[in-house]
C-alpha positions as CSV (number, residue, x, y, z in Angstrom):
1,M,50.4,41.8,-88.9
2,W,51.0,38.7,-86.4
3,Q,49.7,36.3,-83.9
4,S,50.9,34.4,-80.5
5,T,50.7,31.2,-80.2
6,I,49.1,30.2,-76.7
7,S,50.1,26.7,-75.4
8,F,48.0,25.4,-72.3
9,P,48.4,22.5,-70.4
10,S,47.3,18.8,-71.0
11,V,45.3,17.2,-68.3
12,G,47.8,14.7,-68.8
13,S,50.6,17.3,-68.1
14,F,49.2,16.6,-64.3
15,Y,50.3,13.9,-63.8
16,G,53.8,13.9,-65.7
17,T,57.6,15.0,-64.1
18,P,58.0,18.1,-61.8
19,P,60.8,20.0,-63.3
20,N,64.1,19.0,-63.3
21,S,65.1,22.3,-61.0
22,D,63.1,21.4,-58.5
23,R,64.8,17.2,-58.6
24,S,68.4,17.9,-58.2
25,H,69.1,13.9,-58.5
26,Q,67.4,11.1,-59.6
27,P,66.5,7.3,-58.3
28,S,69.9,5.5,-58.4
29,H,67.8,1.9,-59.3
30,A,65.4,1.4,-62.0
31,P,61.9,1.0,-60.5
32,D,60.3,-2.0,-59.4
33,H,58.7,-4.0,-62.0
34,S,57.7,-7.3,-59.9
35,Q,54.3,-5.2,-60.0
36,P,51.8,-3.8,-62.2
37,A,53.0,-1.6,-64.2
38,Y,50.8,1.0,-64.6
39,N,51.4,4.2,-66.7
40,P,52.0,7.7,-66.3
41,G,48.5,9.3,-66.0
42,D,46.6,6.6,-64.2
43,G,46.4,8.3,-61.4
44,F,48.5,5.3,-59.4
45,I,51.6,6.2,-57.8
46,T,53.3,3.1,-56.5
47,T,56.6,3.4,-55.8
48,P,58.6,6.3,-53.8
49,N,61.6,6.0,-56.4
50,A,59.5,6.7,-59.5
51,S,60.2,9.5,-60.5
52,D,58.2,9.9,-63.7
53,L,55.1,9.5,-61.5
54,G,55.6,11.6,-59.5
55,F,58.0,11.1,-56.8
56,N,61.3,13.1,-56.1
57,G,64.4,10.7,-55.3
58,H,64.7,11.0,-52.0
59,G,60.9,9.6,-51.4
60,D,59.8,12.2,-50.1
61,E,56.2,13.4,-50.8
62,W,54.6,13.4,-54.1
63,R,54.8,18.0,-55.5
64,P,52.1,18.9,-58.0
65,P,53.7,19.9,-61.1
66,R,53.6,23.3,-62.3
67,E,51.6,26.0,-60.4
68,L,48.7,23.2,-59.1
69,Q,48.4,23.9,-55.2
70,Y,46.4,21.5,-53.3
71,K,45.3,22.8,-49.5
72,E,45.3,20.2,-46.9
73,T,41.9,19.7,-45.8
74,L,40.4,17.3,-42.8
75,I,36.7,16.3,-44.4
76,P,34.1,18.2,-42.6
77,N,35.8,21.2,-43.9
78,L,35.6,20.2,-47.7
79,K,33.3,22.5,-49.8
80,L,31.2,21.5,-53.0
81,G,32.8,22.5,-55.8
82,K,36.2,22.9,-57.8
83,H,39.0,23.0,-54.8
84,N,42.1,22.0,-55.4
85,V,42.2,19.4,-52.2
86,V,45.1,16.9,-50.3
87,L,43.5,14.2,-47.7
88,T,45.2,12.0,-46.0
89,G,43.6,8.9,-44.2
90,R,43.8,6.1,-43.6
91,V,41.7,3.1,-46.1
92,V,38.4,1.9,-44.4
93,S,36.8,0.1,-47.7
94,I,38.0,-0.8,-51.2
95,S,35.8,-1.7,-54.2
96,A,36.6,-2.4,-57.9
97,F,34.5,-2.2,-60.8
98,P,36.1,-2.7,-63.8
99,S,35.0,-1.9,-67.5
100,Q,36.2,-2.6,-71.4
101,S,38.4,0.1,-71.1
102,T,38.8,1.9,-67.2
103,L,38.8,0.7,-63.8
104,L,36.9,2.5,-61.4
105,V,38.3,2.0,-57.9
106,L,35.0,3.3,-54.6
107,L,38.2,4.0,-51.7
108,G,36.5,4.4,-48.3
109,V,39.0,6.6,-47.0
110,K,39.0,8.1,-42.5
111,D,41.1,10.8,-41.3
112,P,41.9,12.4,-38.0
113,S,38.5,13.6,-37.5
114,H,36.4,10.2,-37.7
115,H,35.0,10.9,-40.5
116,V,34.8,8.9,-44.1
117,I,34.5,9.9,-47.0
118,E,33.8,8.0,-49.8
119,V,36.4,8.0,-53.5
120,K,35.3,7.6,-56.8
121,A,39.1,7.2,-59.3
122,Y,38.2,6.3,-62.5
123,F,42.1,5.0,-64.3
124,P,42.5,3.8,-67.6
125,T,43.8,1.0,-67.3
126,T,41.7,-2.2,-66.9
127,A,44.3,-4.1,-64.5
128,P,43.2,-5.0,-60.8
129,P,44.1,-1.9,-58.5
130,P,47.5,-2.0,-57.2
131,T,48.6,-4.1,-54.5
132,F,49.3,-0.2,-51.6
133,L,45.4,0.1,-52.5
134,H,44.3,-2.7,-48.9
135,L,42.7,-1.9,-45.9
136,G,44.8,-0.1,-43.3
137,A,46.7,2.1,-45.7
138,R,47.4,4.7,-45.2
139,V,46.8,7.5,-48.1
140,R,47.3,11.1,-49.9
141,V,44.5,11.9,-52.0
142,Y,45.4,14.8,-54.6
143,S,41.8,16.1,-56.0
144,T,40.4,19.3,-57.5
145,F,36.8,18.5,-57.8
146,T,34.3,17.3,-54.6
147,A,30.5,16.4,-55.8
148,A,27.9,15.9,-54.3
149,V,26.7,12.6,-53.2
150,D,23.1,11.2,-55.6
151,G,20.8,10.5,-53.5
152,K,18.5,9.4,-56.4
153,K,16.4,5.6,-54.9
154,R,17.3,2.6,-57.5
155,E,15.0,-0.1,-58.5
156,N,17.0,-3.2,-56.6
157,Q,16.5,-6.9,-57.8
158,K,13.1,-7.1,-56.2
159,G,11.6,-4.4,-57.8
160,D,12.1,-1.9,-55.1
161,K,13.8,1.5,-54.8
162,M,16.6,1.6,-52.0
163,E,19.1,4.5,-51.6
164,R,23.2,2.9,-52.5
165,K,25.2,1.9,-49.0
166,T,27.7,4.5,-49.1
167,V,30.5,4.4,-47.0
168,S,30.5,8.1,-46.0
169,T,29.4,10.0,-43.0
170,V,28.9,13.3,-45.5
171,P,26.9,13.7,-48.2
172,L,30.3,14.6,-50.6
173,F,32.8,12.7,-52.7
174,L,35.7,12.9,-54.6
175,S,36.2,12.7,-58.1
176,L,39.5,12.0,-59.7
177,G,39.9,10.7,-63.5
178,S,42.3,12.0,-66.1
179,G,41.0,12.6,-69.2
180,S,37.9,14.6,-67.9
181,S,37.9,18.2,-66.4
182,T,38.5,16.2,-62.8
183,T,42.2,15.3,-62.0
184,G,43.7,13.9,-59.5
185,I,46.3,11.3,-57.7
186,V,46.3,8.1,-54.6
187,S,49.9,8.5,-53.1
188,V,51.4,5.3,-50.4
189,D,51.9,8.2,-46.7
190,T,54.6,6.9,-45.7
191,N,55.2,9.5,-42.6
192,D,52.6,8.2,-39.9
193,D,52.3,9.5,-36.6
194,G,51.0,7.0,-34.8
195,K,49.3,9.3,-32.7
196,S,46.2,8.1,-30.8
197,E,43.3,8.3,-31.9
198,S,39.7,8.1,-28.9
199,I,36.7,6.0,-29.5
200,T,34.9,5.8,-26.9
201,R,34.6,2.4,-25.8
202,G,30.3,3.0,-25.0
203,G,30.2,2.6,-28.5
204,I,31.8,-0.8,-28.9
205,L,29.7,-3.9,-28.6
206,S,31.2,-7.3,-27.9
207,L,30.9,-10.2,-30.7
208,K,28.9,-11.9,-28.6
209,E,26.1,-9.3,-27.8
210,F,26.2,-7.8,-31.0
211,L,25.1,-11.5,-32.2
212,S,22.2,-11.7,-29.9
213,L,20.6,-9.2,-31.4
214,R,18.0,-8.9,-33.7
215,E,18.6,-8.2,-37.3
216,E,16.0,-5.9,-37.3
217,E,17.7,-3.9,-33.9
218,V,21.4,-3.8,-35.2
219,E,20.0,-2.4,-39.3
220,G,18.3,0.6,-36.7
221,D,19.0,2.0,-33.5
222,M,22.3,0.3,-33.3
223,R,23.6,1.5,-36.6
224,D,26.1,3.3,-35.3
225,L,27.7,1.3,-33.1
226,K,31.3,-0.4,-34.2
227,L,32.6,-4.0,-33.3
228,V,36.7,-5.0,-32.1
229,A,37.5,-8.4,-32.9
230,A,40.8,-9.8,-33.7
231,V,41.5,-12.6,-36.8
232,K,41.8,-15.9,-36.1
233,K,42.0,-17.9,-39.1
234,L,41.7,-16.9,-42.4
235,G,39.8,-18.7,-45.2
236,F,39.5,-19.7,-49.4
237,I,38.6,-16.7,-51.5
238,R,35.3,-18.7,-53.2
239,S,33.8,-17.3,-56.6
240,I,29.7,-17.6,-55.9
241,T,27.7,-17.7,-59.4
242,T,24.5,-14.8,-58.2
243,K,20.8,-16.1,-59.8
244,Q,21.2,-12.9,-62.5
245,G,24.4,-15.6,-63.6
246,R,27.4,-12.8,-62.5
247,E,30.1,-14.4,-60.9
248,I,31.8,-12.7,-57.3
249,Q,34.1,-13.5,-54.6
250,T,33.2,-14.0,-51.5
251,L,35.1,-14.9,-47.9
252,A,35.3,-15.2,-44.8
253,V,37.7,-14.8,-41.7
254,E,36.9,-16.4,-38.3
255,V,37.1,-13.3,-35.6
256,F,36.9,-13.3,-31.9
257,D,37.4,-11.0,-29.0
258,E,37.4,-12.5,-25.4
259,S,33.1,-13.4,-25.6
260,A,32.7,-15.0,-28.2
261,S,34.3,-16.4,-32.1
262,C,32.6,-15.8,-35.5
263,D,32.8,-15.4,-39.1
264,L,33.2,-11.9,-40.5
265,V,32.2,-12.5,-44.5
266,F,33.8,-10.0,-47.1
267,W,31.8,-9.3,-51.1
268,G,34.4,-8.5,-53.4
269,D,37.8,-8.9,-55.1
270,A,39.2,-6.0,-54.0
271,M,37.8,-6.6,-50.5
272,C,38.8,-10.3,-50.7
273,I,42.5,-9.4,-52.1
274,S,42.9,-6.9,-49.1
275,A,42.0,-9.2,-46.1
276,T,43.9,-11.8,-47.5
277,K,46.8,-9.9,-45.9
278,F,45.3,-9.7,-42.5
279,T,47.8,-11.9,-39.8
280,P,45.7,-14.4,-37.9
281,Y,46.2,-13.8,-33.6
282,S,48.0,-10.3,-34.3
283,T,45.6,-8.5,-36.8
284,V,43.1,-6.5,-35.0
285,L,39.9,-4.9,-36.5
286,V,37.4,-2.3,-35.7
287,I,34.4,-2.9,-38.1
288,D,31.8,0.7,-38.0
289,R,28.2,0.0,-39.7
290,A,28.9,-4.1,-39.3
291,H,26.1,-6.6,-41.0
292,K,24.5,-9.0,-39.2
293,S,23.2,-12.8,-41.1
294,T,22.2,-16.1,-39.7
295,Y,23.6,-19.0,-42.9
296,G,21.5,-22.4,-42.0
297,T,22.8,-22.1,-37.5
298,K,25.7,-20.2,-37.8
299,K,25.7,-16.6,-36.9
300,Q,27.6,-14.2,-39.3
301,V,28.9,-10.6,-39.2
302,V,28.7,-8.8,-42.8
303,V,30.7,-6.8,-44.7
304,R,28.7,-4.5,-46.8
305,G,28.8,-1.0,-49.0
306,D,28.5,0.9,-46.2
307,T,30.5,-0.9,-43.3
308,A,34.1,1.0,-43.1
309,I,36.7,-1.3,-41.6
310,D,40.5,-0.1,-39.2
311,V,43.0,-2.4,-39.5
312,D,44.7,-1.9,-36.3
313,P,44.3,1.5,-35.3
314,P,45.6,3.0,-32.2
315,I,42.9,3.2,-30.2
316,E,43.5,1.4,-26.2
317,C,40.4,-1.5,-26.5
318,A,42.5,-2.2,-30.4
319,R,46.2,-2.8,-28.4
320,W,44.6,-4.6,-25.7
321,L,42.8,-7.0,-28.1
322,K,46.0,-7.1,-30.3
323,S,47.8,-8.6,-26.8
324,F,45.4,-10.9,-26.4
325,A,45.3,-12.5,-29.4
326,Q,49.4,-12.2,-29.9
327,N,49.3,-14.0,-26.0
328,L,46.4,-16.9,-27.4
329,G,48.8,-17.7,-31.4
330,G,51.7,-18.3,-28.4
331,L,49.1,-20.8,-27.0
332,V,48.2,-22.7,-29.8
333,K,51.0,-23.6,-31.0
334,K,52.4,-26.6,-31.4
335,C,54.7,-28.3,-28.1
336,E,57.4,-31.3,-28.4
337,V,56.0,-34.6,-27.2
338,E,58.5,-38.0,-26.4
339,I,57.1,-40.5,-28.6
340,P,56.9,-43.6,-26.6
341,D,57.3,-47.7,-28.4
342,E,54.5,-48.4,-29.6
343,G,52.4,-50.6,-27.8
344,K,54.5,-50.5,-25.0
345,K,52.7,-49.4,-21.7
346,V,52.8,-45.5,-20.1
347,K,52.1,-44.8,-17.3
348,V,50.9,-41.6,-17.2
349,P,49.6,-39.8,-14.5
350,W,46.7,-38.1,-15.3
351,V,44.8,-41.1,-16.5
352,D,43.9,-43.8,-14.0
353,G,46.7,-46.8,-14.2
354,E,48.4,-47.7,-17.1
355,V,48.0,-46.9,-20.8
356,E,48.7,-49.3,-23.6
357,W,50.7,-46.6,-26.8
358,K,48.8,-48.5,-29.9
359,G,47.4,-47.2,-32.5
360,R,49.6,-44.7,-35.0
361,A,52.4,-43.5,-34.2
362,K,53.5,-39.4,-34.4
363,V,51.7,-38.3,-30.8
364,L,50.7,-35.2,-31.2
365,Y,47.7,-34.3,-32.9
366,T,45.5,-31.0,-34.6
367,L,42.4,-31.5,-34.7
368,A,42.5,-31.1,-38.2
369,Q,44.5,-33.9,-38.9
370,V,42.3,-36.5,-36.8
371,E,39.4,-35.7,-38.6
372,E,41.2,-36.2,-41.3
373,A,42.7,-39.6,-40.2
374,L,38.7,-40.3,-39.2
375,R,38.0,-39.6,-42.8
376,E,41.0,-42.0,-44.0
377,V,39.5,-45.1,-42.2
378,H,35.9,-44.6,-42.6
379,R,37.0,-44.4,-45.9
380,N,39.0,-48.1,-45.5
381,V,35.9,-49.2,-44.1
382,E,33.9,-48.9,-46.8
383,A,36.1,-50.1,-49.1
384,Q,36.4,-53.3,-47.4
385,E,33.1,-54.1,-47.1
386,E,32.7,-53.0,-51.4
387,G,35.7,-55.7,-51.6
388,E,38.7,-53.4,-52.6
389,D,42.3,-53.5,-52.0
390,V,43.1,-51.0,-49.5
391,E,46.5,-48.7,-49.3
392,T,46.5,-47.1,-45.5
393,K,47.7,-43.1,-45.9
394,D,50.2,-43.1,-43.4
395,L,50.5,-39.1,-41.8
396,D,53.4,-39.6,-39.8
397,K,55.8,-42.4,-41.0
398,A,56.5,-44.6,-43.2
399,S,56.9,-47.9,-40.7
400,E,53.3,-47.5,-39.5
401,K,52.8,-51.2,-38.5
402,E,49.3,-52.9,-40.0
403,E,48.7,-54.2,-36.7
404,A,47.5,-51.2,-34.9
405,G,44.0,-51.4,-36.8
406,N,41.2,-48.9,-36.9
407,V,42.6,-47.0,-33.7
408,L,43.8,-44.2,-32.8
409,M,45.4,-42.2,-29.8
410,G,47.0,-39.7,-28.8
411,F,47.4,-35.6,-27.6
412,L,45.9,-32.4,-28.6
413,N,47.5,-29.1,-27.7
414,V,43.9,-27.0,-27.1
415,I,42.4,-23.7,-26.3
416,I,39.5,-24.3,-24.0
417,P,37.5,-21.3,-24.3
418,R,34.8,-21.3,-21.5
419,M,33.8,-23.8,-19.3
420,E,29.9,-23.8,-18.6
421,Y,30.0,-26.0,-14.9
422,Q,28.4,-23.0,-12.9
423,E,26.2,-22.0,-15.0
424,L,25.0,-26.3,-15.4
425,E,25.5,-25.7,-11.7
426,E,22.5,-23.7,-11.4
427,Q,20.3,-25.6,-13.3
428,G,21.1,-28.5,-11.8
429,K,22.4,-29.8,-15.2
430,V,25.7,-31.3,-14.2
431,F,25.0,-34.7,-14.8
432,R,22.5,-35.5,-17.6
433,G,20.8,-39.1,-18.3
434,E,18.0,-40.6,-20.5
435,C,15.9,-43.9,-20.0
436,C,12.2,-44.5,-21.4
437,E,12.8,-41.3,-23.7
438,R,12.7,-39.3,-21.0
439,I,15.9,-37.4,-19.7
440,Y,17.3,-36.2,-16.2
441,T,19.5,-34.9,-14.1
442,A,21.0,-33.8,-11.3
443,P,23.4,-30.7,-10.2
444,T,25.9,-33.1,-7.7
445,S,27.8,-36.7,-7.4
446,E,25.4,-37.4,-4.9
447,Q,22.4,-36.6,-6.4
448,R,23.4,-38.8,-9.3
449,R,23.3,-41.8,-7.9
450,Q,18.9,-41.1,-6.6
451,H,17.8,-41.5,-9.9
452,I,14.9,-44.2,-10.8
453,C,13.5,-44.5,-13.8
454,K,9.3,-43.7,-13.3
455,T,8.7,-46.0,-16.7
456,C,11.2,-49.2,-16.1
457,N,11.4,-48.6,-12.4
458,K,15.4,-49.3,-12.7
459,P,18.1,-47.1,-11.4
460,V,19.7,-44.1,-14.3
461,P,22.8,-43.1,-15.0
462,L,23.9,-40.1,-15.1
463,C,27.3,-38.9,-15.9
464,Y,28.5,-35.7,-16.8
465,N,26.5,-33.4,-19.4
466,P,28.3,-32.8,-23.1
467,A,27.6,-29.1,-22.4
468,L,29.6,-28.6,-20.4
469,V,33.0,-27.5,-22.4
470,P,31.9,-26.6,-25.6
471,T,34.7,-25.7,-27.6
472,L,38.2,-27.2,-27.5
473,L,39.7,-25.1,-31.0
474,D,43.7,-25.0,-32.0
475,E,45.9,-23.3,-35.0
476,A,44.0,-26.6,-37.5
477,A,40.4,-26.7,-36.3
478,T,37.6,-26.4,-33.5
479,L,35.6,-29.1,-32.2
480,Q,32.1,-28.8,-31.1
481,R,30.7,-30.6,-27.6
482,P,33.6,-32.7,-27.0
483,R,33.3,-36.3,-25.6
484,F,35.4,-36.6,-22.3
485,T,35.5,-40.2,-19.8
486,G,35.0,-39.2,-16.6
487,G,37.7,-39.0,-15.2
488,A,38.9,-36.8,-16.9
489,Y,36.0,-34.4,-17.1
490,E,37.0,-34.4,-12.7
491,A,40.6,-34.0,-13.6
492,L,39.6,-30.6,-15.6
493,I,37.2,-28.9,-13.2
494,K,39.7,-29.6,-11.2
495,M,42.7,-27.7,-12.5
496,W,40.1,-24.9,-14.1
497,Q,40.1,-23.1,-10.9
498,E,44.3,-22.7,-11.3
499,K,44.4,-22.1,-15.1
500,G,40.9,-20.9,-16.4
501,A,39.7,-19.8,-19.9
502,W,41.5,-18.9,-22.5
503,E,44.4,-21.8,-20.8
504,R,47.0,-24.2,-23.2
505,W,45.9,-27.4,-22.3
506,S,47.4,-30.7,-23.2
507,L,44.8,-33.7,-23.8
508,V,44.9,-37.3,-24.1
509,F,42.5,-38.5,-27.0
510,V,41.3,-41.8,-27.7
511,V,39.5,-43.2,-31.2
512,D,38.8,-46.6,-30.6
513,E,37.7,-49.6,-32.8
514,V,36.1,-47.4,-36.0
515,G,33.5,-50.2,-37.7
516,E,30.9,-50.3,-39.4
517,E,28.5,-49.5,-36.4
518,E,30.4,-46.8,-36.6
519,D,28.1,-43.2,-37.7
520,V,30.7,-42.1,-40.7
521,D,28.8,-38.9,-40.5
522,V,29.6,-37.7,-37.3
523,G,33.3,-37.0,-37.8
524,M,35.3,-35.6,-35.2
525,G,32.4,-36.2,-32.8
526,R,33.5,-40.1,-32.3
527,I,36.7,-38.6,-30.7
528,V,36.7,-39.1,-26.5
529,I,39.1,-36.7,-23.9
530,C,40.4,-39.7,-21.8
531,G,43.2,-38.0,-20.0
532,V,44.6,-34.2,-18.8
533,C,48.1,-33.1,-18.3
534,E,48.6,-31.5,-15.2
């Protein structure tokens, strides 16, 4: 009488090291411990040289241990049930939901079929997702179970029953988990072939067209349209407490295309951290199923649970916008300008007559530096009115002269996105003036001298309409409705035909005699452009 003992492999053993017969070499150096430590069995593969986590020493593709075989599959070919499949694609959405002992990571993965599937990965760790899981990362997902999407409606905060928004374009999702009936691995795919993917131009909206839509249209008929935008500026991650007392992180990234610019708002820790990896004037995003919201008077593009974002996809329109953004980024870089002696009479060819250079010693400013300098002047004026001692903060040199007073003058190296001269000329509003609470306009300089006030019968002085130049921007800030002198407007209009939109302009600005009669809250609006470089 004898009894045989049969040992079955545990689920955790599938995450172990493949047999030594398949691994003739070991890594020659220790794994990188600068990242958070993930133990074998967590489902994370962090480095191709970590042999104890399922890679061989040369960083080749991870091979499942024992006899577990996976089949390379596209998303449309997935079948419900237990099937060993492996998908290769890029991360287009990521969310993390930590609990007391586990971490739920929701990944949206898009493969070459242009379909997106949601991957639910449960990991026995409370650490945040590894840094390789971010938007645009190319990953391989090994799964043994394909489940159906739960179509049950759940109550929201207002008590209305609604379906949970999902990024999936198919009614399925992949389930990965340790310690249950399912197993799986998420690994980095370093074999990026860079093949082009085709997207029809007709399915893409410009930012200007998208922002002009009503929110009902965005959520309805325009649901499947895409946006292609380049990153201009990264904001800061902010924590917001909801009405239910839950703390959530948000990040606003300024994006633009050839037509407009706006904020792209991310929500959630994982998405915000992933967005910080974007490079201004280089990273291009293709946003599928974007949402629109209005914050005050500001229109924004919002990323929600069903939004998919491709980072630098190999498509023609994204390549063009990337080249456009990189060229623009080179234009907004600072340039060196010779600093004249303070108080010296300087002949500036693009300004009528000579200009006495006065104010701070630095010549080239960014818009943000000018704003900070103006705020400092305001603080000093208020402090002097209250009888306090004022210590002037020097932005440029320790030897700044006190006799410069509140005068600020210098250069700006900025981009002018567009000029509304043609539109205002057609409307007859190139020149604008106001008298006795009446507004008078004229299309040409000859006609602006013909206006007489209908109330007081006095001539109405008409100046260039401030709407001619809606925006100035540089790498630090944006200035809305800048004020120009008449001569500066004339020089800009004359040179616009040669340079055009989205070109670099060197402008001379002045802010003079800032005193208590000025509106403290106006900020950068008190900058006056008095000259344009040729």
